[in-house]
A tleap script that builds the chain and sets N, CA, C and O, in Angstrom:
source leaprc.protein.ff14SB
mol = sequence {
  NMET LYS GLN LYS SER PHE PHE TYR VAL LEU
  ALA VAL LEU LEU ILE LEU THR VAL ILE SER
  ALA VAL ILE SER ASN LEU GLU LEU GLY ASN
  ALA THR GLU ILE ILE MET ILE LEU ALA ALA
  ILE LYS PHE LEU ILE VAL ALA PHE TYR PHE
  MET GLU LEU ARG GLU ALA HIE VAL LEU TRP
  LYS ALA LEU LEU ILE GLY CYS LEU THR LEU
  PHE THR GLY LEU VAL ILE ILE CILE
}
set mol.1.N position { 219.218 -37.014 -130.289 }
set mol.1.CA position { 218.498 -36.041 -131.044 }
set mol.1.C position { 218.698 -36.383 -132.607 }
set mol.1.O position { 219.756 -36.804 -133.074 }
set mol.2.N position { 217.703 -36.177 -133.232 }
set mol.2.CA position { 217.667 -36.492 -134.644 }
set mol.2.C position { 218.321 -35.321 -135.345 }
set mol.2.O position { 218.203 -34.169 -134.929 }
set mol.3.N position { 219.066 -35.677 -136.501 }
set mol.3.CA position { 219.725 -34.652 -137.217 }
set mol.3.C position { 218.821 -33.702 -137.880 }
set mol.3.O position { 219.156 -32.519 -137.944 }
set mol.4.N position { 217.666 -34.118 -138.400 }
set mol.4.CA position { 216.785 -33.370 -139.147 }
set mol.4.C position { 216.107 -32.336 -138.136 }
set mol.4.O position { 215.927 -31.166 -138.473 }
set mol.5.N position { 215.770 -32.782 -136.985 }
set mol.5.CA position { 215.137 -31.798 -136.103 }
set mol.5.C position { 216.219 -30.771 -135.525 }
set mol.5.O position { 215.888 -29.620 -135.241 }
set mol.6.N position { 217.359 -31.176 -135.386 }
set mol.6.CA position { 218.482 -30.268 -135.041 }
set mol.6.C position { 218.654 -29.262 -136.033 }
set mol.6.O position { 218.922 -28.134 -135.620 }
set mol.7.N position { 218.541 -29.468 -137.402 }
set mol.7.CA position { 218.682 -28.544 -138.436 }
set mol.7.C position { 217.486 -27.533 -138.344 }
set mol.7.O position { 217.716 -26.333 -138.494 }
set mol.8.N position { 216.236 -27.978 -138.105 }
set mol.8.CA position { 215.079 -27.145 -138.067 }
set mol.8.C position { 215.297 -26.234 -136.864 }
set mol.8.O position { 215.093 -25.033 -137.039 }
set mol.9.N position { 215.654 -26.624 -135.770 }
set mol.9.CA position { 215.759 -25.854 -134.569 }
set mol.9.C position { 216.854 -24.784 -134.840 }
set mol.9.O position { 216.685 -23.631 -134.444 }
set mol.10.N position { 217.878 -25.122 -135.453 }
set mol.10.CA position { 219.022 -24.070 -135.765 }
set mol.10.C position { 218.518 -23.125 -136.829 }
set mol.10.O position { 218.887 -21.951 -136.791 }
set mol.11.N position { 217.738 -23.531 -137.734 }
set mol.11.CA position { 217.020 -22.642 -138.746 }
set mol.11.C position { 216.091 -21.635 -138.086 }
set mol.11.O position { 216.073 -20.442 -138.388 }
set mol.12.N position { 215.301 -22.215 -137.140 }
set mol.12.CA position { 214.342 -21.217 -136.443 }
set mol.12.C position { 215.129 -20.145 -135.567 }
set mol.12.O position { 214.794 -18.962 -135.521 }
set mol.13.N position { 216.142 -20.652 -134.920 }
set mol.13.CA position { 217.070 -19.723 -134.165 }
set mol.13.C position { 217.727 -18.673 -135.025 }
set mol.13.O position { 217.814 -17.508 -134.638 }
set mol.14.N position { 218.192 -19.084 -136.200 }
set mol.14.CA position { 218.699 -18.107 -137.174 }
set mol.14.C position { 217.746 -17.114 -137.603 }
set mol.14.O position { 218.022 -15.914 -137.598 }
set mol.15.N position { 216.488 -17.635 -138.023 }
set mol.15.CA position { 215.497 -16.786 -138.435 }
set mol.15.C position { 215.030 -15.775 -137.385 }
set mol.15.O position { 214.835 -14.605 -137.713 }
set mol.16.N position { 214.844 -16.202 -136.126 }
set mol.16.CA position { 214.545 -15.331 -135.004 }
set mol.16.C position { 215.610 -14.183 -134.863 }
set mol.16.O position { 215.307 -13.011 -134.643 }
set mol.17.N position { 216.990 -14.688 -135.026 }
set mol.17.CA position { 217.951 -13.658 -134.803 }
set mol.17.C position { 218.043 -12.679 -135.903 }
set mol.17.O position { 218.445 -11.542 -135.655 }
set mol.18.N position { 217.691 -13.037 -137.137 }
set mol.18.CA position { 217.661 -12.164 -138.272 }
set mol.18.C position { 216.463 -11.204 -137.963 }
set mol.18.O position { 216.609 -9.984 -138.040 }
set mol.19.N position { 215.303 -11.772 -137.621 }
set mol.19.CA position { 214.156 -10.774 -137.306 }
set mol.19.C position { 214.525 -9.823 -136.164 }
set mol.19.O position { 214.111 -8.665 -136.224 }
set mol.20.N position { 215.262 -10.217 -135.142 }
set mol.20.CA position { 215.743 -9.270 -134.135 }
set mol.20.C position { 216.576 -8.150 -134.723 }
set mol.20.O position { 216.428 -6.962 -134.436 }
set mol.21.N position { 217.447 -8.627 -135.554 }
set mol.21.CA position { 218.358 -7.572 -136.150 }
set mol.21.C position { 217.595 -6.527 -137.080 }
set mol.21.O position { 217.873 -5.329 -137.125 }
set mol.22.N position { 216.617 -7.140 -137.796 }
set mol.22.CA position { 215.872 -6.255 -138.652 }
set mol.22.C position { 215.065 -5.170 -137.785 }
set mol.22.O position { 215.003 -3.962 -138.014 }
set mol.23.N position { 214.494 -5.845 -136.792 }
set mol.23.CA position { 213.628 -4.979 -135.894 }
set mol.23.C position { 214.380 -3.838 -135.163 }
set mol.23.O position { 213.881 -2.739 -134.919 }
set mol.24.N position { 215.694 -4.243 -134.829 }
set mol.24.CA position { 216.410 -3.329 -134.091 }
set mol.24.C position { 216.838 -2.093 -134.941 }
set mol.24.O position { 217.032 -0.998 -134.415 }
set mol.25.N position { 216.976 -2.318 -136.290 }
set mol.25.CA position { 217.247 -1.241 -137.304 }
set mol.25.C position { 216.073 -0.410 -137.654 }
set mol.25.O position { 216.282 0.651 -138.241 }
set mol.26.N position { 214.881 -0.759 -137.369 }
set mol.26.CA position { 213.666 -0.046 -137.745 }
set mol.26.C position { 213.418 1.049 -136.630 }
set mol.26.O position { 213.879 0.962 -135.492 }
set mol.27.N position { 212.692 2.014 -137.059 }
set mol.27.CA position { 212.302 3.087 -136.126 }
set mol.27.C position { 211.038 2.870 -135.350 }
set mol.27.O position { 210.099 3.657 -135.468 }
set mol.28.N position { 210.985 1.794 -134.535 }
set mol.28.CA position { 209.798 1.441 -133.824 }
set mol.28.C position { 209.770 1.915 -132.470 }
set mol.28.O position { 210.853 1.966 -131.888 }
set mol.29.N position { 208.777 2.257 -131.888 }
set mol.29.CA position { 208.707 2.676 -130.467 }
set mol.29.C position { 208.819 1.530 -129.466 }
set mol.29.O position { 209.366 1.679 -128.373 }
set mol.30.N position { 208.279 0.372 -129.881 }
set mol.30.CA position { 208.241 -0.807 -129.017 }
set mol.30.C position { 209.187 -1.844 -129.500 }
set mol.30.O position { 208.917 -3.038 -129.376 }
set mol.31.N position { 210.355 -1.400 -130.082 }
set mol.31.CA position { 211.307 -2.461 -130.581 }
set mol.31.C position { 211.901 -3.269 -129.511 }
set mol.31.O position { 212.204 -4.450 -129.679 }
set mol.32.N position { 212.087 -2.552 -128.271 }
set mol.32.CA position { 212.748 -3.274 -127.164 }
set mol.32.C position { 211.937 -4.417 -126.630 }
set mol.32.O position { 212.456 -5.484 -126.300 }
set mol.33.N position { 210.618 -4.162 -126.549 }
set mol.33.CA position { 209.639 -5.179 -126.106 }
set mol.33.C position { 209.697 -6.397 -127.076 }
set mol.33.O position { 209.808 -7.547 -126.652 }
set mol.34.N position { 209.621 -6.111 -128.297 }
set mol.34.CA position { 209.661 -7.233 -129.346 }
set mol.34.C position { 210.967 -7.967 -129.326 }
set mol.34.O position { 210.959 -9.195 -129.403 }
set mol.35.N position { 212.035 -7.331 -129.233 }
set mol.35.CA position { 213.288 -8.012 -129.201 }
set mol.35.C position { 213.489 -8.878 -127.863 }
set mol.35.O position { 214.093 -9.951 -127.862 }
set mol.36.N position { 212.899 -8.279 -126.694 }
set mol.36.CA position { 213.024 -9.072 -125.520 }
set mol.36.C position { 212.187 -10.291 -125.553 }
set mol.36.O position { 212.545 -11.326 -124.989 }
set mol.37.N position { 211.022 -10.178 -126.240 }
set mol.37.CA position { 210.116 -11.423 -126.350 }
set mol.37.C position { 210.869 -12.423 -127.307 }
set mol.37.O position { 210.948 -13.619 -127.026 }
set mol.38.N position { 211.382 -11.920 -128.374 }
set mol.38.CA position { 212.095 -12.873 -129.258 }
set mol.38.C position { 213.345 -13.558 -128.596 }
set mol.38.O position { 213.648 -14.718 -128.877 }
set mol.39.N position { 213.990 -12.865 -127.788 }
set mol.39.CA position { 215.116 -13.318 -126.926 }
set mol.39.C position { 214.601 -14.425 -125.987 }
set mol.39.O position { 215.186 -15.498 -125.841 }
set mol.40.N position { 213.534 -14.104 -125.405 }
set mol.40.CA position { 212.925 -15.174 -124.498 }
set mol.40.C position { 212.487 -16.433 -125.178 }
set mol.40.O position { 212.655 -17.538 -124.662 }
set mol.41.N position { 211.912 -16.247 -126.368 }
set mol.41.CA position { 211.558 -17.453 -127.240 }
set mol.41.C position { 212.808 -18.309 -127.589 }
set mol.41.O position { 212.839 -19.539 -127.547 }
set mol.42.N position { 213.772 -17.541 -127.917 }
set mol.42.CA position { 215.046 -18.256 -128.400 }
set mol.42.C position { 215.702 -18.923 -127.084 }
set mol.42.O position { 216.317 -19.983 -127.204 }
set mol.43.N position { 215.579 -18.355 -125.945 }
set mol.43.CA position { 216.040 -19.021 -124.778 }
set mol.43.C position { 215.327 -20.204 -124.487 }
set mol.43.O position { 215.955 -21.216 -124.176 }
set mol.44.N position { 214.031 -20.205 -124.552 }
set mol.44.CA position { 213.221 -21.476 -124.305 }
set mol.44.C position { 213.586 -22.499 -125.381 }
set mol.44.O position { 213.754 -23.676 -125.062 }
set mol.45.N position { 213.714 -22.083 -126.655 }
set mol.45.CA position { 214.088 -23.129 -127.636 }
set mol.45.C position { 215.439 -23.821 -127.262 }
set mol.45.O position { 215.568 -25.044 -127.311 }
set mol.46.N position { 216.413 -22.991 -126.894 }
set mol.46.CA position { 217.671 -23.607 -126.515 }
set mol.46.C position { 217.627 -24.455 -125.316 }
set mol.46.O position { 218.238 -25.519 -125.215 }
set mol.47.N position { 216.873 -23.935 -124.410 }
set mol.47.CA position { 216.787 -24.781 -123.082 }
set mol.47.C position { 216.110 -26.112 -123.360 }
set mol.47.O position { 216.560 -27.154 -122.884 }
set mol.48.N position { 215.015 -26.079 -124.142 }
set mol.48.CA position { 214.210 -27.291 -124.276 }
set mol.48.C position { 214.871 -28.329 -125.358 }
set mol.48.O position { 214.691 -29.542 -125.250 }
set mol.49.N position { 215.595 -27.793 -126.333 }
set mol.49.CA position { 216.176 -28.723 -127.279 }
set mol.49.C position { 217.566 -29.005 -127.107 }
set mol.49.O position { 217.933 -30.164 -127.298 }
set mol.50.N position { 218.464 -28.067 -126.752 }
set mol.50.CA position { 219.724 -28.311 -126.490 }
set mol.50.C position { 220.215 -28.671 -125.141 }
set mol.50.O position { 221.216 -29.373 -124.998 }
set mol.51.N position { 219.520 -28.196 -124.135 }
set mol.51.CA position { 219.775 -28.537 -122.758 }
set mol.51.C position { 218.911 -29.762 -122.242 }
set mol.51.O position { 218.936 -30.109 -121.061 }
set mol.52.N position { 218.203 -30.343 -123.134 }
set mol.52.CA position { 217.399 -31.556 -122.827 }
set mol.52.C position { 216.384 -31.320 -121.672 }
set mol.52.O position { 216.023 -32.222 -120.916 }
set mol.53.N position { 215.969 -30.076 -121.602 }
set mol.53.CA position { 214.985 -29.765 -120.554 }
set mol.53.C position { 213.537 -30.265 -120.744 }
set mol.53.O position { 212.722 -30.328 -119.823 }
set mol.54.N position { 213.290 -30.620 -122.038 }
set mol.54.CA position { 211.903 -31.221 -122.261 }
set mol.54.C position { 211.729 -32.574 -121.579 }
set mol.54.O position { 210.600 -33.007 -121.349 }
set mol.55.N position { 212.790 -33.221 -121.264 }
set mol.55.CA position { 212.695 -34.466 -120.449 }
set mol.55.C position { 212.737 -34.342 -119.040 }
set mol.55.O position { 212.617 -35.340 -118.328 }
set mol.56.N position { 212.918 -33.061 -118.510 }
set mol.56.CA position { 213.098 -32.801 -117.105 }
set mol.56.C position { 211.728 -32.873 -116.416 }
set mol.56.O position { 210.723 -33.015 -117.112 }
set mol.57.N position { 211.637 -32.780 -115.041 }
set mol.57.CA position { 210.505 -32.792 -114.275 }
set mol.57.C position { 209.752 -31.468 -114.541 }
set mol.57.O position { 210.306 -30.426 -114.890 }
set mol.58.N position { 208.414 -31.628 -114.336 }
set mol.58.CA position { 207.558 -30.422 -114.594 }
set mol.58.C position { 207.857 -29.295 -113.810 }
set mol.58.O position { 207.684 -28.150 -114.228 }
set mol.59.N position { 208.341 -29.585 -112.585 }
set mol.59.CA position { 208.672 -28.448 -111.681 }
set mol.59.C position { 209.835 -27.590 -112.216 }
set mol.59.O position { 209.862 -26.381 -111.985 }
set mol.60.N position { 210.788 -28.203 -112.923 }
set mol.60.CA position { 211.949 -27.469 -113.443 }
set mol.60.C position { 211.456 -26.659 -114.611 }
set mol.60.O position { 211.857 -25.511 -114.799 }
set mol.61.N position { 210.555 -27.279 -115.425 }
set mol.61.CA position { 210.066 -26.566 -116.542 }
set mol.61.C position { 209.286 -25.285 -116.168 }
set mol.61.O position { 209.439 -24.227 -116.778 }
set mol.62.N position { 208.460 -25.442 -115.150 }
set mol.62.CA position { 207.568 -24.430 -114.566 }
set mol.62.C position { 208.503 -23.302 -114.004 }
set mol.62.O position { 208.256 -22.122 -114.253 }
set mol.63.N position { 209.580 -23.680 -113.243 }
set mol.63.CA position { 210.267 -22.674 -112.658 }
set mol.63.C position { 211.112 -21.882 -113.730 }
set mol.63.O position { 211.313 -20.675 -113.595 }
set mol.64.N position { 211.612 -22.619 -114.826 }
set mol.64.CA position { 212.370 -21.952 -115.810 }
set mol.64.C position { 211.396 -20.855 -116.505 }
set mol.64.O position { 211.752 -19.682 -116.610 }
set mol.65.N position { 210.285 -21.270 -116.917 }
set mol.65.CA position { 209.218 -20.463 -117.624 }
set mol.65.C position { 208.792 -19.365 -116.698 }
set mol.65.O position { 208.674 -18.235 -117.172 }
set mol.66.N position { 208.552 -19.571 -115.450 }
set mol.66.CA position { 208.185 -18.574 -114.560 }
set mol.66.C position { 209.223 -17.502 -114.292 }
set mol.66.O position { 208.906 -16.313 -114.246 }
set mol.67.N position { 210.466 -17.930 -114.115 }
set mol.67.CA position { 211.644 -16.993 -113.939 }
set mol.67.C position { 211.829 -16.183 -115.188 }
set mol.67.O position { 212.012 -14.967 -115.141 }
set mol.68.N position { 211.778 -16.873 -116.315 }
set mol.68.CA position { 211.848 -16.178 -117.640 }
set mol.68.C position { 210.815 -15.097 -117.831 }
set mol.68.O position { 211.087 -13.973 -118.253 }
set mol.69.N position { 209.676 -15.489 -117.511 }
set mol.69.CA position { 208.519 -14.501 -117.632 }
set mol.69.C position { 208.593 -13.391 -116.682 }
set mol.69.O position { 208.294 -12.251 -117.036 }
set mol.70.N position { 208.969 -13.658 -115.519 }
set mol.70.CA position { 209.207 -12.578 -114.532 }
set mol.70.C position { 210.330 -11.591 -114.928 }
set mol.70.O position { 210.210 -10.369 -114.832 }
set mol.71.N position { 211.441 -12.235 -115.387 }
set mol.71.CA position { 212.590 -11.375 -115.810 }
set mol.71.C position { 212.184 -10.516 -116.930 }
set mol.71.O position { 212.361 -9.299 -116.874 }
set mol.72.N position { 211.625 -11.116 -117.988 }
set mol.72.CA position { 211.286 -10.455 -119.183 }
set mol.72.C position { 210.176 -9.363 -118.914 }
set mol.72.O position { 210.223 -8.287 -119.511 }
set mol.73.N position { 209.265 -9.628 -118.089 }
set mol.73.CA position { 208.258 -8.729 -117.711 }
set mol.73.C position { 208.766 -7.520 -117.009 }
set mol.73.O position { 208.322 -6.403 -117.276 }
set mol.74.N position { 209.696 -7.722 -116.112 }
set mol.74.CA position { 210.269 -6.661 -115.321 }
set mol.74.C position { 211.138 -5.807 -116.306 }
set mol.74.O position { 211.081 -4.578 -116.275 }
set mol.75.N position { 211.863 -6.417 -117.096 }
set mol.75.CA position { 212.662 -5.601 -118.133 }
set mol.75.C position { 211.813 -4.661 -119.059 }
set mol.75.O position { 212.099 -3.492 -119.316 }
set mol.76.N position { 210.722 -5.355 -119.522 }
set mol.76.CA position { 209.810 -4.576 -120.304 }
set mol.76.C position { 209.183 -3.405 -119.673 }
set mol.76.O position { 209.086 -2.296 -120.200 }
set mol.77.N position { 208.734 -3.762 -118.417 }
set mol.77.CA position { 208.134 -2.662 -117.526 }
set mol.77.C position { 209.024 -1.548 -117.335 }
set mol.77.O position { 208.666 -0.402 -117.604 }
set mol.78.N position { 210.216 -1.836 -116.865 }
set mol.78.CA position { 211.239 -0.805 -116.558 }
set mol.78.C position { 211.753 -0.119 -117.757 }
set mol.78.O position { 212.608 0.759 -117.646 }
savepdb mol mol.pdb
quit
């Protein structure tokens, strides 16, 4: 992995974490949904960049995204 892209990915993860913290302190009615979506995006970034999933078989990528979508959707609905 290139050092420059590693830095950009970490910067994006930090920005998403700060955005989640700011949203959690606001008085929003749908803050839980926004935070769950941001957490899902962070999970995908970590999985594809740091766990080398971007080089995996398409089946594993589809299963990961499908399970994440199902879990996030169920949490938001409940």
